[in-house]
C-alpha positions in Angstrom: 99.1 52.5 -45.5 100.1 48.9 -44.9 99.5 49.3 -41.2 96.1 50.8 -41.8 95.2 47.8 -44.0 96.3 45.4 -41.3 94.1 47.1 -38.7 91.1 47.1 -41.0 91.5 43.4 -41.9 91.9 42.5 -38.2 88.7 44.4 -37.3 86.9 42.7 -40.1 88.1 39.2 -39.0 87.0 40.0 -35.4 83.5 41.1 -36.5 83.1 38.0 -38.6 84.1 35.8 -35.7 81.5 37.4 -33.5 78.6 36.4 -35.9 77.0 33.1 -35.1 75.8 30.9 -37.9 72.2 29.6 -37.4 71.5 26.4 -39.3 68.0 26.3 -40.6 66.0 23.1 -41.4 64.8 23.1 -45.0 62.3 20.7 -46.4 60.1 20.3 -49.5 56.7 18.7 -49.2 54.4 17.4 -51.9 52.6 14.3 -53.0 51.7 12.3 -56.1 48.0 12.7 -56.5 45.2 12.2 -59.0 41.7 13.8 -58.4 38.4 13.0 -60.1 36.2 16.0 -59.6 32.8 16.9 -60.9 31.8 20.0 -58.8 28.3 20.2 -60.4 26.9 17.3 -62.4 24.1 19.5 -63.6 26.6 21.7 -65.4 29.1 19.0 -66.4 31.9 20.2 -68.7 35.5 19.4 -69.2 37.7 16.6 -68.0 37.0 15.1 -64.6 40.7 14.2 -63.9 43.6 16.3 -62.8 47.0 15.9 -61.2 48.3 17.6 -58.1 50.8 20.3 -58.9 51.6 21.9 -55.5 55.0 22.1 -53.8 55.5 23.4 -50.3 58.9 24.8 -49.1 59.4 24.9 -45.3 62.4 26.6 -43.6 62.7 26.8 -39.8 65.3 27.6 -37.2 65.9 29.3 -33.8 67.7 32.4 -32.7 70.2 32.6 -29.8 67.4 33.9 -27.6 65.2 30.8 -28.2 62.8 32.5 -30.7 61.5 30.0 -33.2 61.3 31.3 -36.8 59.6 29.5 -39.7 58.7 30.4 -43.2 56.5 28.7 -45.8 56.2 29.2 -49.5 53.8 27.2 -51.8 54.2 27.0 -55.6 50.8 25.9 -57.0 50.1 25.6 -60.7 53.6 26.9 -61.5 53.1 30.2 -59.6 53.8 31.4 -56.0 50.6 30.9 -54.1 50.4 30.8 -50.3 53.2 32.1 -48.1 53.6 32.9 -44.4 56.1 33.5 -41.6 55.7 32.3 -38.0 57.4 33.4 -34.8 57.0 31.1 -31.8 58.0 30.7 -28.2 56.7 29.8 -24.7 54.2 32.6 -25.2 52.5 30.9 -28.2 52.9 31.7 -31.9 52.4 34.7 -34.2 51.9 34.0 -37.9 52.0 36.7 -40.6 50.1 35.4 -43.7 51.4 37.1 -46.7 48.9 35.3 -48.9 46.3 32.5 -48.4 45.3 33.4 -44.9 42.2 32.2 -43.0 41.3 34.1 -39.9 40.6 32.7 -36.4 36.8 32.7 -37.2 37.3 31.6 -40.8 39.2 28.5 -39.7 36.2 27.2 -37.8 33.4 28.1 -40.1 32.3 24.4 -40.1 34.2 21.9 -37.9 31.5 19.3 -37.7 33.0 15.8 -38.4 33.4 14.5 -41.9 35.7 11.9 -43.6 36.7 14.1 -46.5 35.0 17.6 -46.9 32.1 19.5 -45.4 28.6 19.0 -46.8 28.6 22.4 -48.6 32.1 22.0 -50.1 33.0 20.6 -53.5 29.9 22.2 -55.2 31.1 24.9 -57.7 28.9 25.7 -60.7 31.1 28.3 -62.4 34.6 27.9 -61.1 34.4 30.8 -58.6 34.0 30.3 -54.9 32.3 33.7 -54.6 29.3 33.2 -56.8 29.1 29.6 -57.9 29.3 27.9 -54.4 26.9 27.6 -51.4 26.7 30.4 -48.9 28.5 29.8 -45.6 28.9 32.0 -42.5 32.6 32.5 -41.9 35.3 35.0 -41.1 37.5 37.3 -43.0 40.5 36.4 -45.0 42.9 37.8 -47.6 46.5 38.8 -47.7 48.8 40.3 -44.9 46.9 39.1 -41.8 48.4 38.5 -38.3 47.2 35.4 -36.5 48.1 34.8 -32.8 47.7 31.4 -31.2 48.1 31.0 -27.4 49.7 28.1 -25.6 47.5 25.4 -24.1 46.0 26.5 -20.8 44.7 23.3 -19.3 43.0 22.2 -22.5 42.0 25.7 -23.7 43.6 27.7 -26.6 42.8 31.2 -27.9 43.3 32.4 -31.5 43.1 36.0 -32.6 43.4 37.5 -36.1 44.0 41.1 -37.2 44.1 42.7 -40.6 44.5 46.5 -40.9 42.3 47.2 -43.9 39.6 44.6 -43.6 40.9 42.8 -46.7 39.4 45.2 -49.2 40.8 48.5 -50.5 37.4 50.2 -50.2 37.2 49.4 -46.5 38.7 51.8 -44.1 38.2 49.8 -40.9 40.5 47.0 -39.7 39.3 43.5 -39.4 39.7 41.4 -36.2 38.2 38.2 -34.8 38.9 35.5 -32.2 38.2 31.9 -31.5 38.4 29.8 -28.3 38.7 26.0 -28.2 38.3 24.0 -25.0 39.1 20.3 -24.6 38.4 19.6 -20.9 41.1 17.3 -19.4 38.5 15.8 -17.1 36.3 14.7 -20.0 38.3 13.0 -22.7 36.9 13.2 -26.2 34.9 16.4 -25.7 35.7 19.7 -27.6 33.9 23.0 -27.3 34.5 26.1 -29.3 33.3 29.6 -29.9 34.4 32.4 -32.4 33.3 35.9 -33.3 34.3 38.8 -35.5 33.0 41.9 -37.3 33.4 41.5 -41.0 33.5 44.8 -43.0 31.4 45.0 -46.2 33.5 46.2 -49.2 32.5 49.5 -50.7 30.7 51.1 -47.8 30.6 51.6 -44.0 28.5 48.6 -43.2 29.6 45.5 -41.5 28.2 42.1 -40.3 28.8 40.6 -36.9 29.5 36.9 -37.4 29.7 34.3 -34.6 29.7 30.5 -34.3 29.7 27.9 -31.5 30.3 24.1 -31.7 30.6 20.9 -29.8 32.2 17.6 -30.7 32.5 14.4 -28.9 34.5 11.3 -29.8 33.8 7.9 -28.2 34.8 4.5 -29.4 35.0 4.7 -33.2 32.4 7.5 -33.4 32.8 11.3 -33.6 29.7 13.4 -33.5 29.4 17.2 -33.7 26.9 20.1 -34.0 27.5 23.8 -34.8 25.4 26.9 -34.9 26.4 30.2 -36.6 24.9 33.6 -37.0 25.5 36.6 -39.3 23.9 39.9 -38.1 24.1 42.3 -41.0 23.6 46.1 -40.8 21.4 45.9 -43.9 17.9 44.7 -43.3 17.0 41.4 -44.9 20.7 40.4 -45.1 21.2 38.5 -41.9 21.7 34.7 -41.8 21.6 31.8 -39.4 22.9 28.2 -40.0 23.1 24.9 -38.2 25.3 21.9 -39.1 25.6 18.3 -37.9 28.1 15.6 -38.6 29.0 12.1 -37.6 32.0 9.9 -38.6 32.7 6.3 -37.8 36.2 4.7 -37.9 35.6 1.2 -39.1 39.2 0.5 -38.3 42.5 2.4 -38.1 42.6 2.8 -41.9 38.9 3.3 -43.0 36.5 6.0 -42.0 33.0 7.0 -43.2 31.0 10.1 -42.5 27.7 11.9 -43.0 27.2 15.7 -42.7 24.4 18.2 -42.9 24.3 22.0 -43.2 21.3 24.3 -43.3 21.4 28.1 -43.8 18.4 30.3 -43.3 18.1 33.8 -44.8 16.4 36.7 -43.2 12.7 36.2 -43.3 12.2 39.7 -44.7 13.8 38.5 -47.9 10.7 36.8 -49.1 12.2 35.4 -52.3 14.8 33.3 -50.5 14.4 29.8 -49.2 16.6 27.8 -46.9 19.8 26.4 -48.4 20.3 22.7 -47.4 23.5 20.7 -48.0 24.2 17.0 -47.3 27.3 15.0 -47.8 28.5 11.4 -47.6 32.3 11.0 -47.4 34.9 8.2 -46.9 38.7 7.9 -46.5 40.9 4.9 -46.7 44.7 4.8 -45.9 47.1 2.0 -46.5 50.8 2.6 -46.0 51.6 5.8 -47.9 48.5 5.7 -50.0 45.2 7.5 -49.2 42.0 7.3 -51.1 39.2 9.7 -50.1 36.2 11.3 -51.5 32.7 12.7 -51.0 29.3 13.0 -52.8 27.6 16.2 -51.8 24.2 17.7 -52.7 23.0 21.3 -52.2 19.3 22.3 -52.5 18.3 25.9 -53.0 21.9 27.1 -53.3 22.2 30.8 -52.2 18.5 30.8 -51.4 17.2 30.2 -54.9 14.6 27.4 -55.0 15.6 26.1 -58.4 19.4 26.0 -57.7 19.7 22.3 -56.8 23.1 20.8 -57.5 25.0 17.5 -56.9 28.8 17.0 -57.1 31.5 14.6 -56.2 35.2 14.5 -55.7 37.6 11.5 -55.2 41.4 11.8 -54.6 44.1 9.2 -54.7 47.4 10.4 -53.2 50.8 8.9 -52.4 53.1 10.2 -49.7 56.9 9.4 -49.8 
């Protein structure tokens, strides 16, 4: 019996010696911030001021084979919010978004230049992004989505997203989209992009084919950009088109200002709907670890309703340590 114990202990010691310890880098990110926010002055209620309450936990390491592994968890408002895991190597990166994902197309729904937020952002009349905010043509989202990003190929990168149930329990088809970004090495400051995807419609077999293309150019202190998007819906009178423009100017290394415009046109067959127009003025100032930024945005005929005109603003003061 004693000899058997010795053999067992020796085997255990050998197996432990063969296991390599992989040290992971762990960090916690966050900032001290105060926000003054009035998402719709016409329906003003409550206190304008709030304090940031988000903490991000990052852990990363590398296996013996050179595979990079990173995981991220965010606690927001005292509860687990966004979280994801990323594998990376010479072949690019593959991210699995457990929560809080934005697809390849969704990430470029409006990339026209601004100094704080897009022209249609900030406005929120009832506290829900689905019914109280302007209409924007974008991509899918939701939990448990795979997102692949390729390496840089001479200034070009490709991103693709996949979600196996379309993001809604009532949708049987999977969701997938892609995006391409090109920054030609021969023409510094120019960026071109295109993205497309078929977005399932919850509760039935319909879908809408969304696509977007954009161009941005930076020269001196100016960055200008334009973007065109289209949503081709299976249901008549439900298709949409939009255009967006933006310009920013860096007064110096610390201070930038911007103007942006977004217009969305509904299918002409929907006679009761009019064009939704959004405009925004934004600014951002950084000094040391302090950043002050904000925007004043206005939306006319939100969601196509002529009487839905709203104006809102948001200003944020944050400190990084």
